[in-house]
C-alpha positions in Angstrom: -109.6 -38.8 -158.3 -107.6 -38.4 -155.0 -105.0 -40.9 -154.0 -102.9 -41.7 -151.1 -99.5 -43.9 -151.4 -97.5 -46.0 -149.2 -94.0 -47.0 -149.6 -91.4 -48.8 -147.2 -88.0 -50.3 -147.2 -86.4 -48.1 -149.5 -83.0 -48.7 -147.3 -81.3 -45.5 -148.8 -77.8 -45.6 -148.0 -77.3 -49.2 -148.0 -74.0 -50.0 -149.7 -75.2 -53.0 -151.9 -76.5 -53.4 -155.5 -76.3 -49.6 -156.6 -77.4 -47.2 -153.5 -76.9 -44.1 -156.0 -79.5 -45.6 -158.6 -81.7 -46.5 -155.7 -81.8 -42.9 -154.5 -82.5 -41.5 -158.0 -85.4 -44.1 -158.5 -86.8 -43.0 -155.2 -86.4 -39.6 -156.0 -88.2 -40.1 -159.3 -90.9 -42.0 -157.9 -91.7 -39.2 -155.4 -91.7 -36.5 -158.3 -94.0 -38.6 -160.7 -96.6 -39.0 -158.0 -99.7 -37.2 -159.6 -101.2 -33.9 -158.9 -104.4 -35.5 -157.2 -101.8 -37.1 -154.5 -103.2 -36.1 -150.9 -101.2 -38.5 -148.5 -97.7 -40.1 -148.7 -97.2 -42.6 -145.8 -93.4 -43.7 -145.4 -93.6 -46.8 -143.7 -90.2 -47.2 -142.0 -86.7 -48.1 -143.1 -86.5 -45.6 -145.8 -83.2 -45.0 -144.5 -80.8 -47.9 -143.8 -79.3 -46.2 -140.9 -80.3 -42.8 -139.4 -79.4 -41.2 -136.4 -79.6 -37.5 -135.9 -77.9 -35.5 -133.2 -79.3 -32.2 -131.8 -77.2 -30.3 -134.6 -75.8 -33.0 -136.9 -77.8 -35.2 -139.3 -76.5 -37.9 -141.8 -75.3 -36.2 -144.7 -76.6 -36.7 -148.3 -79.9 -38.0 -149.8 -80.5 -34.1 -151.3 -82.6 -35.5 -154.3 -85.0 -37.5 -151.8 -85.4 -34.3 -149.4 -86.1 -32.4 -152.2 -88.5 -34.4 -153.6 -90.4 -34.5 -150.4 -90.1 -30.8 -150.2 -91.6 -30.5 -153.4 -94.4 -32.6 -152.4 -95.3 -30.8 -149.2 -95.2 -27.6 -151.1 -97.9 -29.0 -153.2 -99.9 -29.6 -150.2 -99.3 -33.4 -150.1 -99.5 -34.7 -146.5 -96.2 -36.7 -145.8 -96.2 -38.9 -142.7 -93.5 -41.3 -141.5 -93.3 -44.2 -139.2 -89.3 -44.9 -137.6 -88.6 -48.4 -138.6 -86.1 -50.5 -137.1 -83.3 -49.1 -139.2 -84.3 -45.1 -138.8 -85.8 -45.4 -135.0 -83.4 -42.7 -134.3 -85.4 -39.5 -135.8 -86.1 -37.2 -133.4 -86.9 -33.8 -134.9 -85.3 -33.2 -138.3 -88.3 -34.8 -140.1 -90.7 -32.9 -138.5 -88.9 -29.6 -139.0 -89.2 -30.4 -142.9 -92.9 -30.6 -142.2 -93.6 -34.4 -142.2 -95.8 -35.9 -139.4 -94.3 -38.5 -137.4 -96.7 -41.5 -136.4 -96.4 -44.3 -134.2 -97.6 -47.8 -135.1 -100.3 -49.3 -135.1 -101.8 -46.4 -136.5 -105.6 -46.4 -137.7 -106.5 -43.8 -140.2 -109.8 -43.3 -142.0 -109.4 -42.6 -145.7 -112.3 -42.1 -148.3 -114.5 -44.7 -146.2 -112.0 -47.1 -145.5 -110.2 -47.8 -142.3 -106.7 -48.7 -142.3 -104.2 -49.9 -139.7 -100.7 -49.0 -140.8 -97.0 -49.2 -139.6 -93.8 -50.5 -140.0 -94.6 -54.2 -138.9 -91.6 -54.8 -136.6 -92.4 -56.0 -133.2 -96.2 -56.4 -133.6 -97.4 -59.7 -132.8 -95.5 -62.6 -131.0 -91.9 -62.1 -131.8 -88.5 -63.8 -131.0 -87.1 -62.9 -127.6 -83.7 -61.9 -129.1 -85.6 -59.0 -131.4 -87.5 -57.9 -128.3 -84.1 -57.6 -126.3 -82.9 -55.6 -129.4 -85.9 -53.5 -129.9 -85.7 -52.5 -126.2 -82.1 -51.4 -126.6 -83.0 -49.4 -129.8 -85.7 -47.4 -127.8 -84.0 -47.1 -124.5 -83.2 -43.4 -124.1 -80.6 -43.8 -121.7 -78.5 -45.9 -124.2 -79.9 -43.3 -126.9 -78.1 -40.7 -125.0 -74.9 -42.6 -124.4 -74.9 -43.7 -128.1 -75.1 -39.6 -128.7 -71.9 -38.8 -126.7 -70.0 -40.5 -129.7 -68.3 -38.6 -132.3 -70.8 -38.7 -135.6 -67.8 -40.4 -137.6 -67.8 -43.2 -135.0 -71.5 -43.8 -134.6 -72.2 -43.6 -138.2 -69.4 -45.9 -139.2 -70.8 -48.4 -136.7 -74.4 -48.0 -137.7 -73.7 -48.2 -141.1 -71.2 -51.1 -140.8 -73.7 -53.1 -138.5 -76.6 -52.7 -141.0 -74.5 -53.7 -144.2 -73.1 -56.8 -142.3 -76.5 -57.9 -141.2 -77.6 -57.7 -145.0 -74.4 -59.4 -146.2 -75.2 -62.4 -143.9 -78.7 -63.0 -145.4 -77.8 -65.8 -148.0 -81.7 -65.8 -149.5 -84.4 -63.5 -149.3 -86.7 -63.8 -146.4 -89.5 -66.4 -146.9 -92.9 -65.1 -145.4 -94.5 -67.7 -143.4 -98.2 -66.6 -144.0 -100.6 -67.5 -141.1 -97.5 -68.4 -138.7 -95.9 -64.8 -139.1 -96.6 -62.8 -136.0 -97.9 -59.9 -138.1 -100.5 -62.2 -139.4 -101.3 -62.9 -135.9 -101.7 -59.5 -134.9 -103.7 -58.5 -137.7 -106.1 -61.6 -137.3 -106.7 -60.3 -133.5 -107.0 -57.0 -134.1 -109.4 -57.3 -137.2 -111.4 -59.4 -135.0 -111.6 -56.9 -132.2 -112.5 -54.4 -134.4 -115.1 -56.1 -136.5 -116.5 -57.0 -132.9 -116.8 -53.4 -131.9 -118.5 -52.4 -135.3 -115.3 -50.7 -136.7 -113.9 -53.4 -139.2 -110.2 -52.7 -140.8 -110.5 -53.0 -144.4 -106.6 -53.1 -144.9 -103.5 -53.6 -142.8 -100.5 -52.1 -144.7 -96.8 -52.7 -143.1 -93.4 -53.0 -144.5 -90.4 -54.6 -142.6 -90.4 -58.2 -144.3 -89.0 -57.4 -147.8 -92.0 -59.6 -149.1 -95.0 -59.1 -151.6 -98.0 -60.3 -149.6 -101.7 -59.9 -150.0 -103.8 -62.2 -147.6 -107.5 -62.0 -146.7 -108.3 -62.2 -143.1 -110.8 -64.3 -141.4 -112.7 -61.5 -139.7 -112.6 -59.5 -143.2 -110.2 -57.1 -144.7 -106.8 -57.7 -146.1 -103.0 -57.8 -144.7 -100.7 -56.4 -147.3 -96.5 -56.4 -146.9 -95.0 -54.3 -149.1 -91.8 -55.3 -150.9 -88.6 -53.5 -150.4 -86.8 -51.1 -152.8 -83.5 -53.0 -153.0 -84.3 -54.9 -156.1 -88.3 -53.5 -157.1 -90.0 -50.3 -157.0 -92.5 -51.1 -154.9 -95.9 -49.2 -153.4 -99.4 -49.4 -152.9 -102.0 -47.0 -153.9 -105.3 -46.3 -152.5 -108.0 -44.5 -154.7 -110.1 -42.5 -152.7 -113.1 -42.5 -155.1 -113.5 -46.5 -155.6 -111.9 -47.3 -152.2 -109.5 -50.0 -154.4 -106.1 -50.4 -153.1 -103.5 -51.4 -155.6 -100.0 -52.7 -154.9 -97.4 -52.3 -157.0 -93.9 -54.5 -157.1 -92.1 -53.6 -160.3 -88.6 -55.5 -160.5 -85.5 -53.1 -161.5 -83.6 -53.9 -164.4 -80.2 -54.3 -163.7 -77.9 -52.3 -166.3 -76.7 -55.3 -168.1 -80.2 -56.5 -168.9 -80.8 -53.4 -170.9 -78.0 -53.8 -173.2 
């Protein structure tokens, strides 16, 4: 029974909770994917901060890269979307054998139409976020950032990401139909349905929330939880066409004593 898997927001390298344990959990998940797996879609922010120079990439993550390589050696097609934390991916992932996709991306799997991506910037977004998005994607600013020594660049990037996470007092509360991503999916699904090619599933990350919402024109909006305090993924069965979402809370070491 062939399957496709979807995962987002692992935030490898983020120095809260237990980053080493998070990397091991994710590598174990990759190695646990069954032999009939056909596709693995990494929906962005797999790394908490990733910036690659022409000849330099961030150190570490050996377990994850080894597990991904093993999957691709088995014939699994691995695709990735840049998120807002790992947008600065240029060539390295493709050299490993992964395929880069841009959101929103339509894929057809086992008779189902899916619209997938990271989810940031789709639909109405605050002006501040649009400005930040422009800064991150501006080629001139990227070139200027690349002039920094990697030690300075990585220290700045990791510190900025860590401080942003530490400022968040409570988990983000998904606002349902008021969210820009819901409004994007609603409008997009209506257009596709009117054209006779309805979308069955919209699958995104970014919001660190466990969400499944039906859409008025048909189909579902699915937002995947992050990996900071859970093991979260979605699995599409190619035979039944059913999409299962899994959000398994992680036991803290003191809870297992």
